C-alpha positions in Angstrom: -42.8 -40.7 19.0 -44.9 -37.7 19.8 -47.2 -36.1 17.3 -48.0 -32.4 16.8 -49.3 -30.6 19.8 -52.8 -29.3 19.2 -53.6 -25.6 19.7 -55.0 -25.0 23.2 -58.6 -23.7 23.2 -59.3 -21.2 26.0 -62.8 -19.7 26.0 -64.0 -16.4 27.5 -67.3 -16.4 29.3 -69.0 -14.7 26.3 -67.6 -17.2 23.8 -68.7 -20.2 26.0 -72.3 -18.8 26.4 -72.5 -18.1 22.6 -71.3 -21.7 21.8 -73.7 -23.2 24.3 -76.6 -21.1 23.0 -75.9 -22.2 19.4 -76.1 -25.8 20.4 -79.5 -25.3 22.1 -80.9 -23.2 19.3 -83.4 -25.2 17.2 -83.0 -23.1 14.1 -79.2 -23.0 14.0 -77.6 -24.9 11.1 -76.5 -28.4 12.0 -73.0 -27.7 10.8 -72.6 -24.7 13.1 -73.9 -26.6 16.1 -71.6 -29.5 15.4 -68.6 -27.1 15.2 -69.7 -25.5 18.5 -69.8 -28.9 20.1 -66.3 -29.6 18.8 -64.9 -26.4 20.3 -66.5 -26.9 23.6 -65.0 -30.4 23.9 -61.6 -29.1 22.8 -61.9 -26.4 25.5 -62.3 -29.2 28.1 -58.8 -30.4 27.1 -59.8 -33.4 25.0 -57.6 -34.4 22.1 -58.9 -34.2 18.5 -59.1 -38.0 18.3 -61.3 -38.2 21.4 -63.6 -35.4 20.3 -63.9 -37.0 16.8 -64.8 -40.4 18.4 -67.4 -38.8 20.6 -69.1 -36.8 17.8 -68.6 -39.3 15.0 -66.3 -37.1 12.8 -62.7 -37.6 11.7 -59.9 -36.2 13.9 -58.7 -34.0 11.0 -62.1 -32.3 10.9 -61.8 -31.5 14.6 -58.3 -30.2 14.0 -59.4 -28.0 11.2 -62.1 -26.3 13.2 -59.9 -26.1 16.3 -57.2 -24.2 14.2 -59.8 -21.9 12.7 -61.3 -21.1 16.1 -58.0 -20.3 17.6 -57.1 -18.1 14.7 -60.4 -16.2 14.1 -62.4 -17.0 17.2 -66.2 -17.2 16.7 -66.0 -15.8 13.1 -63.8 -18.8 12.2 -66.7 -21.2 12.7 -68.7 -19.9 9.7 -68.4 -21.2 6.2 -66.0 -19.4 3.9 -67.2 -18.1 0.6 -66.4 -20.5 -2.2 -64.7 -19.5 -5.5 -66.5 -19.7 -8.7 -69.5 -18.3 -10.4 -72.2 -16.8 -8.1 -75.5 -18.7 -7.8 -78.1 -17.7 -10.2 -81.1 -19.4 -8.6 -82.7 -17.5 -5.8 
């Protein structure tokens, strides 16, 4: 039995350099650098299960970010706004 086929991640030179720069940046949020690592490993042709095992995250998490990157490219790696009342503490 064969599972779903993952979306193929193909990076342009600009996208690859941006992702690698975010990983090296000390002030980048940890969540963004983890997502960049996931996408770079996916671009190497690894399956979500392998990427998850390497980075210590669940394969569904890798699949989520892979799908969002394929759909929205770099903009897909940022957090979406959450519903509800806006924050009142500044």
